[in-house]
Steps between C-alpha positions, in 0.01 A plus 500: 500500500774667701822563313838569662606863504700616203871451546464231768668154446279223355328267743650150514275191482475284811717181474314170437505247777765227453356160396542219745754244367353161396570202716716203397197275454338749259827533307530122459136467388538767234828345384334162454220660299749675271700178443185302423376768259827512303566126503573345159401139434807288419524357150511123448847436360505120520322207330343222709618189316341261752150627433555477124624140528192407704278655236677316216473171691125543538465576128705193405295277727181636344632433149606147589160426652327636191722292273436178694124557479499588131681190373199284592304663217768442236332468158552188287652525151661288231840580652400417857253225584504400867495131593192349666509358850301207638520640854172619651629666819532875526841661576562594863570865413556735210845442346756775542825552317653571162294388201716297261338421164634225272302516177561317174711787364665680794576520871375804694603590856253751640466738204846439355546276197805288589566289191321314218416131510655304209316236300729219623465587871361154572837338431761765587319768696605858429787588269860499623529881483251525785690253722811537717702250298365249253142432398494208744517743795170551685559858618341769278718811533255780396224341707733474798588870472132603490416272792791630709396863450145417612635289784708788640193724511283229653762438769487863614119492501493184710743651751285813529186288554663272756485191274769242429735664244697183427283392207244628248199350322408479133179431307589276205262542207604250231333389179356149506742394224813631676777236465618336821859597421412871476284488812788338689739776390259770616445336840874439543571870432232595753664285765845644428368854563344418842145434384403207718122490457316475169130527420396328178201661329258252341140481383247333729171435323357832389706694754864602516686388812855478626675188627 
């Protein structure tokens, strides 16, 4: 290999050729790639209340349907003995609504024990402390409160399902020995809380039906 003579200046390297500048289209394409690569997904900082309300409505409808189907298999006991019916026709459809049980010892709305049934209910109905005024009043205050709470929920469900929200239904399950006075008070309270349709559960032969 030839070397430069001693004392001569060092040889300079040849300059590299200048790179051709990129076009505008290439610049834009590379910029889009860089933005897409460094993009950060936005965090969800809000709560969709509408979707949650729809979900809760579906759950409530499912529970109400399950409740209406389960009351038909209500077991008999010394405290609750259903009356027998002489009708032989089958009901048009499965009853839907709030199950209201009037046994020999207590009144139950859904799963809530409302009040006890006194021994002298045949003559005076429930005690005065459960009425709006005197014992002669027909409106049962704790029962009315329980019915109104259920009625408010049922109204929202009916609106969501496109049904008439102006009234609700109830399934009345009363003992065969329930006094007429007490039964009248219960039905009066139902009417005062916008329950316009009642289904009376009775025994039909060896099967349990609703009328």
